[in-house]
Backbone bond lengths (Angstrom), bond angles and torsions (degrees), N, CA, C in turn:
res aa  C-N    CA-C-N  psi(-1)  N-CA   C-N-CA  omega(-1)  CA-C   N-CA-C  phi
1 M - - - 1.450 - - 1.525 108.27 -
2 N 1.332 117.83 134.77 1.455 122.28 179.72 1.526 110.59 -91.60
3 Y 1.317 116.38 148.36 1.452 122.05 179.06 1.522 108.81 -129.85
4 Y 1.304 115.67 145.56 1.453 121.82 176.61 1.519 107.72 -133.54
5 F 1.315 116.57 134.41 1.446 118.90 171.84 1.512 108.62 -141.74
6 H 1.310 114.90 156.44 1.455 120.35 -177.93 1.518 107.87 -144.73
7 E 1.307 116.13 127.69 1.446 120.19 175.27 1.518 107.62 -110.91
8 K 1.308 115.76 120.90 1.454 119.84 -179.10 1.522 109.29 -85.95
9 S 1.292 115.75 136.78 1.456 121.29 178.17 1.523 109.73 -65.25
10 P 1.331 117.96 136.00 1.468 119.82 177.32 1.531 112.06 -70.44
11 Y 1.331 116.87 -6.84 1.456 121.01 -177.92 1.521 112.82 -95.80
12 Q 1.312 117.83 -3.98 1.454 121.74 179.90 1.523 109.91 -97.29
13 E 1.310 115.44 148.38 1.457 119.75 175.86 1.518 109.50 -78.12
14 D 1.323 116.00 151.50 1.454 120.47 176.57 1.532 109.61 -71.12
15 F 1.317 115.08 153.30 1.459 121.59 175.54 1.516 108.10 -76.77
16 D 1.296 118.31 125.48 1.460 122.99 -178.84 1.527 109.75 -91.40
17 Y 1.316 115.67 89.82 1.461 120.88 -177.30 1.524 112.46 -66.62
18 T 1.322 118.37 -16.76 1.468 119.83 179.89 1.529 111.54 -68.39
19 Q 1.340 117.25 -13.86 1.460 121.22 177.09 1.530 111.87 -77.45
20 L 1.317 117.11 -11.68 1.468 121.22 179.20 1.524 108.37 -86.70
21 T 1.319 114.90 76.92 1.470 121.03 -172.06 1.524 114.23 -95.10
22 S 1.339 116.40 0.79 1.469 118.58 178.55 1.526 108.59 -147.83
23 A 1.319 114.87 164.32 1.464 119.84 177.69 1.523 110.67 -62.16
24 G 1.319 117.39 -36.58 1.459 121.38 179.58 1.528 111.79 -62.77
25 K 1.336 116.51 -43.90 1.470 120.13 179.25 1.529 110.51 -66.53
26 L 1.325 116.58 -39.19 1.465 120.25 177.65 1.525 110.46 -63.64
27 N 1.325 116.90 -44.46 1.473 120.64 179.02 1.526 111.44 -62.56
28 T 1.333 116.87 -41.11 1.467 120.67 178.70 1.526 110.21 -63.40
29 A 1.336 116.63 -46.98 1.466 120.53 179.33 1.525 110.42 -61.77
30 A 1.319 117.24 -42.52 1.468 120.92 179.81 1.518 111.02 -63.49
31 A 1.318 116.91 -38.01 1.471 120.44 178.64 1.522 110.52 -64.63
32 Y 1.340 117.44 -44.68 1.464 120.24 178.71 1.530 111.63 -63.76
33 L 1.326 115.76 -43.91 1.469 119.46 179.43 1.523 111.00 -65.21
34 G 1.314 117.00 -38.22 1.461 121.02 177.07 1.515 111.70 -63.65
35 Q 1.338 116.78 -41.08 1.465 120.58 177.71 1.530 110.76 -63.94
36 A 1.330 116.67 -42.40 1.468 120.08 179.53 1.517 110.69 -64.00
37 L 1.334 117.30 -42.95 1.461 121.08 179.11 1.523 111.32 -65.87
38 A 1.322 116.57 -43.61 1.463 120.28 179.01 1.521 110.92 -62.70
39 S 1.320 116.93 -40.02 1.461 121.02 178.37 1.523 110.90 -64.04
40 A 1.332 116.48 -44.13 1.466 120.11 178.89 1.523 110.65 -62.22
41 H 1.323 117.03 -41.32 1.461 120.26 178.47 1.527 111.39 -66.67
42 A 1.317 116.17 -41.15 1.467 119.98 -177.83 1.516 111.52 -62.36
43 I 1.318 117.33 -44.46 1.463 118.58 -176.31 1.523 112.75 -77.64
44 S 1.327 117.13 -12.44 1.460 118.82 178.38 1.527 112.29 -102.33
45 D 1.324 117.26 -0.71 1.465 122.20 -176.79 1.529 110.41 -84.47
46 Q 1.327 116.27 131.69 1.467 119.75 179.33 1.524 111.81 -65.13
47 D 1.314 118.01 -19.71 1.465 121.98 179.48 1.530 111.33 -104.90
48 Y 1.316 116.15 31.44 1.452 120.21 -176.61 1.535 111.40 -61.26
49 N 1.309 116.06 156.36 1.456 122.08 178.29 1.528 108.25 -91.70
50 S 1.320 117.44 111.85 1.460 121.16 -174.07 1.530 113.32 -67.16
51 S 1.326 117.85 -16.19 1.463 118.46 176.03 1.529 111.06 -78.85
52 I 1.334 117.31 -19.21 1.465 121.74 178.21 1.524 110.38 -98.45
53 V 1.324 115.55 -47.19 1.461 121.79 179.63 1.525 106.36 -117.48
54 T 1.320 116.70 118.94 1.465 120.48 -168.86 1.521 114.81 -88.17
55 Y 1.308 118.69 7.06 1.463 120.47 178.48 1.521 109.44 -144.30
56 S 1.321 116.04 162.58 1.455 121.52 -177.72 1.522 110.50 -110.51
57 I 1.330 116.27 111.40 1.460 120.21 175.56 1.527 109.55 -63.87
58 D 1.348 116.78 -40.16 1.469 120.23 179.22 1.522 111.22 -55.19
59 K 1.322 117.07 -46.14 1.467 121.21 -178.79 1.528 110.20 -65.05
60 Q 1.311 117.30 -43.16 1.460 120.38 179.96 1.526 111.22 -63.06
61 V 1.317 117.27 -42.67 1.465 120.78 179.09 1.532 110.13 -66.77
62 T 1.341 116.38 -46.37 1.463 120.16 179.54 1.521 110.89 -59.73
63 D 1.329 117.51 -44.74 1.463 120.96 178.39 1.522 111.07 -60.90
64 A 1.324 116.98 -41.30 1.461 120.49 -179.14 1.525 111.28 -67.44
65 I 1.333 116.59 -41.51 1.465 120.19 -177.76 1.525 111.08 -69.34
66 T 1.318 117.29 -45.23 1.463 119.44 -175.65 1.520 112.25 -74.75
67 S 1.329 117.72 -17.15 1.456 119.12 179.72 1.526 112.46 -94.74
68 T 1.312 118.14 -2.49 1.463 122.00 -178.62 1.522 109.11 -115.46
69 S 1.301 116.71 113.77 1.465 122.29 -175.97 1.527 112.09 -58.96
70 G 1.321 116.29 124.73 1.464 122.26 174.86 1.513 115.27 83.36
71 L 1.317 118.37 -10.84 1.460 119.99 -176.41 1.522 111.68 -65.76
72 E 1.329 117.01 -41.57 1.467 120.37 -178.52 1.527 111.03 -60.04
73 S 1.325 117.74 -46.79 1.471 119.69 -179.57 1.529 111.20 -69.03
74 E 1.321 117.46 -33.76 1.459 120.46 178.41 1.526 110.94 -65.96
75 I 1.335 116.40 -45.04 1.463 120.20 178.80 1.522 110.61 -64.80
76 S 1.332 116.73 -42.79 1.455 121.00 179.67 1.527 110.81 -61.46
77 S 1.314 116.72 -45.37 1.470 121.54 179.47 1.526 110.35 -61.27
78 F 1.330 116.44 -45.56 1.453 120.58 178.91 1.532 111.02 -60.39
79 A 1.335 116.07 -46.14 1.467 120.53 -177.11 1.526 111.70 -61.96
80 F 1.325 117.86 -44.50 1.466 120.35 -179.55 1.527 111.07 -68.98
81 S 1.325 117.39 -38.06 1.468 120.20 176.80 1.519 110.89 -65.01
82 Y 1.323 115.69 -41.65 1.459 120.13 179.82 1.527 110.29 -64.86
83 A 1.326 117.06 -43.04 1.466 120.97 178.75 1.526 110.92 -61.23
84 A 1.320 116.79 -40.90 1.467 120.31 178.39 1.526 110.49 -63.47
85 Q 1.339 117.02 -40.46 1.460 120.43 179.03 1.520 111.27 -66.35
86 V 1.324 117.16 -41.18 1.467 120.84 177.94 1.525 109.72 -61.43
87 N 1.323 117.19 -40.98 1.459 120.97 178.20 1.531 110.80 -62.58
88 L 1.322 117.40 -43.67 1.468 120.67 177.49 1.531 110.97 -63.80
89 D 1.326 116.31 -42.02 1.469 119.97 177.98 1.526 110.78 -60.82
90 W 1.331 116.54 -42.81 1.464 120.83 179.44 1.527 110.31 -63.19
91 Q 1.322 117.14 -44.88 1.460 120.39 178.84 1.521 110.78 -60.83
92 S 1.330 117.44 -40.49 1.467 121.42 178.10 1.523 110.96 -64.70
93 F 1.322 116.00 -41.59 1.457 120.69 178.44 1.527 110.62 -61.13
94 V 1.335 117.08 -48.66 1.463 121.68 -179.04 1.531 110.17 -61.49
95 S 1.315 116.99 -43.84 1.470 120.45 178.97 1.525 111.40 -61.30
96 A 1.323 116.50 -45.25 1.463 120.45 179.50 1.532 110.74 -64.33
97 Y 1.325 116.51 -41.24 1.456 120.84 178.91 1.531 110.88 -62.18
98 K 1.317 116.09 -46.26 1.465 119.99 -179.11 1.526 111.69 -65.99
99 A 1.342 116.31 -29.83 1.464 120.71 179.89 1.527 112.26 -82.04
100 G 1.345 116.29 -6.58 1.458 119.82 179.32 1.519 112.82 81.74
101 T 1.309 117.77 15.34 1.463 122.12 178.78 1.522 109.42 -70.09
102 P 1.341 118.22 132.87 1.464 118.95 175.39 1.538 110.55 -58.81
103 L 1.318 116.37 131.02 1.457 119.63 -175.02 1.517 112.77 -94.16
104 Y 1.296 118.22 -17.62 1.473 121.56 175.06 1.497 109.88 -166.15
């Protein structure tokens, strides 16, 4: 099962979706967001194209993890615990939804 989480920095401003008042503005915003997402994926991909992205995030992360004692096991433990919590949260959500409990 795949999990996704995102923590927004408290120092960033919120995205003001009310500014998307036309299809053109929505398409422009979607194009920019798509480019940002594609760029983030490209630089974090182990099979990245070095002519497009000139460095390897995978190598930098691997070097940092293997050179820091205990960091790899700490990150692994956190990730598995977080995944288990997300699974429990999802099960609770589904149960509440099926029971007709107001969700918000």
